[in-house]
C-alpha positions in Angstrom: 12.6 6.1 6.5 11.9 4.1 2.9 14.0 1.1 4.1 13.1 1.0 8.0 9.2 1.1 7.1 9.6 -2.2 5.5 11.5 -3.9 7.9 9.1 -3.8 10.9 7.6 -7.6 10.2 10.7 -9.6 11.2 9.5 -13.3 10.5 6.9 -15.3 9.4 7.3 -19.2 9.0 8.0 -20.4 5.3 5.0 -23.1 5.9 2.6 -20.4 5.9 1.1 -20.8 1.8 -2.8 -20.0 2.0 -4.6 -17.0 3.0 -4.0 -16.1 6.6 -7.3 -16.4 8.6 -8.5 -13.5 10.8 -7.5 -15.8 13.9 -4.0 -16.0 12.8 -3.6 -12.4 11.8 -4.6 -11.3 14.9 -2.1 -14.1 16.5 0.6 -12.5 14.7 -0.5 -9.1 15.4 -0.4 -9.5 19.1 3.0 -11.4 18.6 4.5 -8.1 16.8 2.9 -5.6 19.3 5.1 -7.0 21.7 7.9 -4.9 20.6 5.7 -1.7 20.2 5.7 1.4 20.3 9.2 1.3 18.2 11.1 4.1 16.9 11.3 3.8 13.0 13.6 6.3 11.8 13.7 10.5 13.2 10.2 10.9 12.4 8.4 7.8 12.6 7.0 5.7 15.3 5.1 2.2 15.0 2.5 2.6 17.6 0.1 -1.0 17.0 -0.6 -3.4 14.3 -4.2 -4.5 13.6 -6.0 -6.8 11.7 -9.0 -5.3 9.8 -11.4 -6.4 7.0 -10.5 -3.9 4.2 -11.3 -4.0 0.7 -12.7 -7.6 0.7 -9.6 -9.0 2.2 -7.8 -9.1 5.8 -5.0 -6.4 6.0 -2.4 -6.4 8.6 -2.2 -2.8 9.4 0.9 -0.7 11.0 -0.5 2.4 12.9 2.4 4.8 12.5 2.8 8.7 14.0 4.9 10.7 12.1 6.1 13.5 14.6 5.2 16.6 12.1 3.3 19.4 12.7 -0.4 19.2 11.1 -0.5 19.7 7.4 3.2 19.1 7.0 3.2 15.9 5.9 0.1 14.4 3.5 -1.3 11.7 1.3 1.3 13.2 -1.3 4.5 12.5 0.6 2.5 9.0 1.7 2.6 7.9 -1.6 6.1 8.5 -2.8 6.7 5.6 -0.1 4.5 3.1 -2.4 7.1 1.9 -5.1 9.8 1.5 -2.6 7.5 -0.6 -0.2 6.0 -2.6 -3.6 9.1 -3.6 -4.2 10.2 -4.8 -0.8 7.3 -6.3 -0.1 7.0 -7.9 -3.7 10.9 -8.7 -4.0 12.2 -10.2 -0.6 11.4 -13.7 0.0 10.4 -13.6 3.9 8.1 -10.3 2.7 6.8 -12.0 0.1 5.9 -14.8 1.9 3.6 -12.8 4.1 2.4 -10.3 1.4 0.8 -14.0 -0.3 -1.0 -14.3 2.8 -2.2 -11.2 4.0 -2.9 -7.7 2.6 -0.1 -4.9 4.4 -1.5 -1.6 5.4 0.0 1.4 6.8 -1.6 4.0 8.4 0.0 7.6 9.3 -1.3 10.2 12.0 0.4 13.3 13.1 1.9 14.1 16.6 -1.5 15.6 17.3 -3.2 12.0 16.2 -4.8 13.7 13.3 -5.2 11.0 10.5 -2.7 12.0 7.4 -3.3 9.3 5.0 -2.3 5.5 4.4 -0.9 2.7 2.4 -2.8 -0.6 1.0 -0.7 -3.3 -0.4 -1.5 -7.1 -1.8 0.3 -9.6 -3.8 -1.5 -8.5 -6.8 0.6 -5.3 -7.3 3.8 -7.4 -7.7 
């Protein structure tokens, strides 16, 4: 699951340099959503992406469903993913190019669509 979550974004042209505008983010999200819903691993399905204004910046948000019963997966489990995702987004060139333009978020729900928790990453964490 750890590796697969970071693989949801496939490509953004290397010509990007400045912060992504909301219009650019929405266009990118619309393109990404053509491949969703998408099974990420044995318990995770990526439902949709969207762009939100969060913590003073535009965030490209993945909305994910975890196929678990209520209470079996928590923010503590999600927090365990942060080091792996931070390393991937900060270290791999294609991912870093995106992270330098827009913050990345992951929001998790259980199979009954109850909110579990989220992750928010930006290039200041690299």
